[in-house]
N, C-alpha and C positions, 0 to 999 in steps of 0.2 A: 450556562443559562440561569442557574439559581443565583449566582453572584450578580448578574445583570439585573435580575428582578429586584433583588434587595437594594442594589444601587439606585435603581429607578425610584423605588418607594422612598428612600432617604431623600433624594433630590426633590421629589414632589412634596414631601413634608416640609422641607426647607422653603420651597417656593410659597406654599400656602400659609406657612407660619409668618412669612414676611408680608404676604398680601392675603389676609384672611377672607376678604370679600371680593370675589371675582365679578367684575362687571360694574363696580362702583365708578370707575373712572376709565375712560377709553385709553388714555396714555398708559395707565398702570396695567390695564388688561393686555395691551400690546407687549409691555415689558414682560408680563407673566408668560405670554405665549412664546416670546423669544427664549426665555429661560427653559420653558417646556421643550421647545424645539431642540435646543442645545442638549438638554438632558436625554432626549430620545436618540439624538445622534451619537452621544457617548456610549449608549447601550446598543447601538446599531439597530434601533427600531425605526427604520427610515419611513415606514408607512405612517406611523403616528407623527413623526417629525414633519413630514410633508403636509399632513392634515393641519397641524398647528400653524405652519407658515401660510398655508392657503387661507385659513380663517383670518389671519392678520392682514393679508393682502385684500381680502374682501372689504375690510373696514378701511384700509389705507393703501390703495393701489400704488402710491408713490413711496412706500416704505422700502428703501433701497436695501437695507440690511436684511429684511425678510426675503426680498426677492433674490438676493445673492445666496442666502441660505437654501432657498428652494432650488435654485439653479444647481448648486453644488450637489444636493441630494439626488437630483435627477441624473446628473452626470455620473455619480457613483453607481447608479443602476443601469448605466449604458443607454439611458434615454436621452441621447445626445441632441436630437432635434428639439425636444422640449426645453432642455437646458440652454441651448443656444438662443432659443426664442426669449427666454427669461433674461439672459444677459443683454440681448439687444434692447429689451425694455428698460433695463438699468441704464444703458447708454442713451436712450431717449430722454430719460429723466436727468442724467448727469453726463453730458457728452464728453466732458474732460476727465472722466474717471479712468485713469490709466490702468489701475489695478484690475478693473472690470474688463478693460480691453485686452489686457494680458491673459486673463483667465478665459475670456472668449476665444482667444487664439489657441490656448492650450486645448480646450474642448474640441475646437474644430480640427486640431491635429489628431486627437484621439478618434475622431469620426472620419479620418482619412481625407479631410478637406484641406489638403496641404497648401495649395496655392493661396486660399483665403487666409489660412493661418499665418503664412509668411508675410502676406500683405499687412495683416494686423500687427505683427511684430515690428514691421517697418514703420507703421504709423506711430507706434509707441516710441521707437528709437528716433524718429524725426522730431519728436517733442523734446526728448532729453535722452542722454545715454543711460542705458539700463542694462547692467551686466547680466541679470537673470533673464531678461527678454532676449538679449543677444545669444546667450548660452542655449536657450530653448530653441531659438531660430536655427542655430548650428545643428542641434540634435535633429530637428525636423528635416532639415536639408539632407542629413545623413540617412534618415529613414527612407527618404525618396530616392536614395542612391545618387544624389548630387554631391559626390564626395569632395571634389575640389572646392565648390562653393561653401560647403560645410567647414572645411579646414580654414578657409579664408576668414570665416566668422570667428573661429577660435583664435586665430592670430590677431584679429582686431581687438579682442578682449585682452590678450596678453600685451598688445602695444599700449593699451590704456593703463593697465596695472598688472604686474606679474603676479600670478596666482599659481602656486605649485599644483594644486588639485586640478585646475583647469588645464594646465600644461600636461599633466599626467593623462587626463581624459582625452586630450587631443592626440597624444602619442599612442595611447591604447587603441583608439579608433583607427588611426592610420595603420598600425600594425595589423589590426583585425581585418580591415578592408583589403590589405595587400597580402593576406593569408600568411602573415608571419605569426603563426599560432603561438609558439612558445614565448615570443616577446610580448604579444598581446596579453597572454595570461599573467605574466609577471607585472606588466603595467597595471592591469585591472586589480590584481591582488593588492598592490601597493596603494592604489587609489582607494579601494574599499577599506583598507586598514586605516587610512586617514579620515574617511567619511563613511561610517558604518550605515548611513541612511541614503547613500547614493544609489537609488533604485535603477537609474539609467546604466550605471557601471555594472551592477549586479545582473541586470537582465542581459546586457551584452555578453558578459562572462558566461552566463548560463547557456546562451546560444552557441558560443564556442565549444563549451563542454559537450553539448548535445550533438552538434555536427561532427565532433571528434569521437563520439560514443564514450565519453568520459562521464558515465552515469552518476557515480558517487558525487563528483563535484557539482554536477547539474542539480541534483537533489538539494544539496547544501545551499546553493545560490537561490533556487526557487523558494525554499523555505525561508531564507533570509529576507527575500522580497516580501513575502506574505506576512512576516513579522512586522515589517515597517508599513506596508500598504496591504491590509487584508483583502481589499477589493480588487487587487491587480489580477484581472481575469486572464491575462496572457501567462502570468506565472502559474496560475491554477491549471490552465490548459497544458502548459509544459510539464508540470509535475505529474499530471494524469498520464500524459503520453510517455514520459520516462518510465513510470511504473509499468505500463503495458509492455514496453519494449524490453526492459531489463529484468522483469520479474514474471511475466506471464507467458504461457505457451501460446504459440500462434500456429495457425494452419492456413496454408495457401493452396487452393485448387485451381487448376488452369486447363483450358482446352486449346489446342492449336491445330489448325488445318494448314498444310503446306503442299504446294504443287509446283513442279518445275518441268519445263520442256526444253529440250536441247536439239540442235540440228542433227546430231548423229543418233538420236533417240536412246543412246546408252545411258545417259544421265537423267532420263525422264523418271520423275518420282511423284508419287502421291502418298501423303502421310497424314494420319490422324494420331494425335498424342494427347493423353490425359496425364497431367502432372499433379502430384500431391507432395507438399513439403511441410513437415512439422519442425518447428524450431523451439528449443527449450533452453532458456538461460539458466545456468547453474549459479552464477553470481554476476556481479557487475562486469567482470573481465572475461568470463568463459561461457561459451554457449555451444550446444551440440545441435546437429540437424539430422533428420532422417527423411529420405525421399523414396517414393515409389511411383514409377512412371510406366504407363502402358501405351505401346505404340503399335499401330497397324500400318505397315509400309508395303507399297507395291511399286515395282519397277516395270518397265515396258516388257522385260523378258523374265520376270520373276515376281509372282503375285502373292499377296496375303502373308507377308512375313510378320509374325507376331513377336513383339519384344517385351519382356518383363525386366524392368531395370530397378535395382535397389541401390541405395546410396546412403552412406553415413559420413558425416563431416563434423568439423569443429572449427571454432574461431577463438583465438586468444588475443586480447587487446591490452596493450600497455601504452596507449596513446597519451601524448602526441609523439612519443619517441619511437615506438615500434609496435607492430602487430603482425600476426601470422594466422594462416588457416591451412587445413589439410582435409583430404577426403579419400575414401575408397568406395568404388562402386563396381557392380557387375551387371552384365546384360545376358539374359537367358533367352534363347530363340527357339522357335519351332522348326520344323522341316530339317531336323538333323544337324543344324548349325551349332558348332561348339560355343559354349559359354565364353564370354570374353571378360577379363578383369582389368580394371583401370584404377589409377591412384595418382595422387599428386599433392604438392604443398607449395605454399607461397609465403615469403617473408618480405616485409616492408620496413624500411628505416627512414626516419626523417633526417635530412642532411642540412646542418647549419641553419635550420629554420627557413630555408629558401626553396626546399624541394623534397622529393621523396625518391628513394631508390628501391627497386623491387627485384627479387630473384625468385624464380619459380621453376618447378619441374612438374610435368604432367604427362602421363601416358594417355593418349587419345586415340580412339578408334577411328578408322576411315569409314565413311558411310555414303559416298557419292554414287556408288554403282552396286549392282547385285554381286559382282565378282568379289569386290573387296570385303563385302559382308560375309559371303560364303567362305572365303579364305581366311577371315579373321585378321585382316590387315590392321596394323596400328602404327603409331609413331610415338617416340619419346621426345618431348619438347623441353629444351633447356633455354630459358629466357632471362635476360637481364634488361632492366629499363630504368631510365632516369627521367624525372619530371621536375621542371623548375618554374616557379611562379615569378616571372620578371616583375610584374606589378599586378594591380587588381584586374587589368584588362587582358593581359597576355600571359599565356602559359605555353612553355615549349617542352618538347620531350624527344627522346631518342631511345631506340631499343635494338637489341641483337637477339636473333633466334636461331638456334641450331636444332634441327629435327633429324632424328635417326629412325629410319623406317624399317619395319619388320621384313620388307622385301629387299633388304640389302641395298638400300638407297639412303641418301642423306641430303639435307637441304641447309643452305645458309641464307639468312634473310636479315637485311639491315633496313631500318626504318627511322624516319624523323617526321615530326609533326609540330604544328602550333595551333593553338586555340585562342581566338580573339573575341572578346565580349564587346559588341557594339552597344547593346542595351542591357540593363539589369532588370530584376523583378520590379514590378509585376509583369512586365512584358520583356522577356529575355530574348535577345537575338544574338546568335554567335555564328562565326565562320571558322571552319576547321580545314586546315590543309595537311595532307599527309603524302609523303613519298616513301616508297619502299622498293628495294632491289632484292630479287629472289633468284637463287641459282641452285639447281639440282645437280647431283653427281651424274645421274643417268635419267633418261626420259623413259617413263613407264606408261604404257597405254591405259592401264586400269585407273589411273588417277592423274590429275593435272600436275605435270612435273616439267615445266619448261626450263631451258638454260638461258642465262643472262636476261631475265625478264624483269621489267620495272613498270611501276604504275604511279601516276599522279592522280590524286583524288581531292576534290573539294566538296565540303558538306556545309550547307547553310541550315540553321535550325532556329525555329521560332517557337517559343513556349510562352503562353499567356495564362497567367493565374487569374482566376475569377473568384477568389476568396471573398467572403463577406468581411472578414477581418484582414489585418495586415498579413504579409507573408512572414511567418516566423515558425520556429519549431514548436509544435503543439497545436497549430492552427489546423482546421479541417480543410485540406487543400482540394481545390477543384481547378484543374487546368487542362488545356488541350495543347498538343505538341505537333508541329508540322516540320518535316525534315525532307530536304532534297539533296541528293548526292550525285556527282558526275565523276567518272573515272576514265582516264585514257591510258592505255597500256602501250608497251613497246611494240606490240603487234598491230597497233592502230585500231584496236577495238574499243569502242566507246560504250560504257555502261551507265545507265540512268537508274536511280533508285529513289522512289518516293515512299515515305512512311508517315503515318498519322497515329496519334495516341490520345485517348481520353482517360484521365485519372480523376477519381472522385472518392474522397474520404466521406462516406455517407455519415459516419460519426467517428468517435475516437477509436472504436473497436473494429469497424468494418470498412474495407476498402474495395473499390471496384476499378478494374483497369481493362480497357479494350484497346487493341492496337492492330494495325495491319500494314502491309507493305507490298509494293510491286517493283520488280526489277526487269529491265529490258536491256538487251545488248544489240549493238549494230550488227547488220548482216544476219540477223536471226540466229545468232550463235547460241543464245541462252536467254531464258526468261523464267521468272517465278513469281508467285504471289502467296501471301500468307495472311491469316487472320487469327488473332489470339484473344481470348477472354479469360480474365483471372479474377478471383475473389479471395480476399485475405481477412481472417478474423482472429482477434486476440481474445483468449478465454479469461 
């Protein structure tokens, strides 16, 4: 701040030494105000700069240079409506000012007025070919998830003139959009190495790092953006969010009510649970978690079972190549029921940058009836899974699960699924199909254990983001989520499940999540409903 003050004084002295008498001549006075405005901008005193430009425009409303300066200052302060109005006045004075038209398109894109922005870029390009305008149009189309149209604009630029940096940006974005994470990182690093001020590339790379939980790389890119563009609020938001997730303790508290009714009444359940999870990051790669949950559970034949559950866990990340987590927990009951202990671990590996393989072991208790809780039934699950990103719209997966039960039973289960994106953010619409085949060694009455049992399931999911800003890591997300699933099994029983969710980042530190679900089966075999409310806070 001291350096800025000294710099301002020096500039003002130079201005007044060159023009000692303010107000002698209108043209000279406007020139002085222009120099003053520029001086204030250099020292980031935007309020004073705005005042100087407005004084100039009061005297000369057709002063295009002053109006552009004012419009730029307003846009830097995210006062987009005012900035757009000023640029429109510029175009009223100079209708053929293509630079003003391009800048107006830029600001409209920052204000999420993407259709208008693209139309303005097209107007500029209809007058003459302009690589910068076409490049920005390609970027805006990418922001709106119109990926194919965006790639076509990049190709048009390369058809006119080969540019290695633009080709790198196109390849990086293509890899990014298709979830080829390692390739995208390499392309972006090479591009930034050639152009240290490519904010678009740095921001894309920061988003990849964030969604991969590569916090050290994310911090470096966000700080690099702010060195080039100090007013880049998305980078500032992202940096604050990374600090919260990678350095701060978080606490999540949750309440769930669950009730299930079954035809045979054995599986009737009513449950109230209070969850508490504390998460503590030790460094960018390692975090530990501690949970305490309290559950009051009642069955039709066994009331008021009280459960105290403690859990500790860890997660270690070396993304994008591999990551793992593990846990141990115990549940202590009242009514003379023995304490049960559970544990597990999971390892994930990226395969050739086209998918992920995961291998897990988990000891899991059974809890669907009073008898399995009284007897302390559990199963050891051994699972392997492969997921492949075919392209940006289609993901396919397959898994195998072997479960060994404490009741001297075992289960083999094979599954396959695919997820298809029909629409992307801010209004995401997906369809998921899953098939699985399940076969138990023996049929046991205490828990569902069929032979040669299969199920086909389809889930449609609509998630609509209502963010004030663009959907990006660091934004305060506000969205609702609606999901409907239908499943038909080999016994011709049809299950319907509807769920809804509201997620609200009240601010960077505080999140509220409310969700509920209803399940119904044909022939009144089974139905359940649940409601959950959770709040999360970063300290």
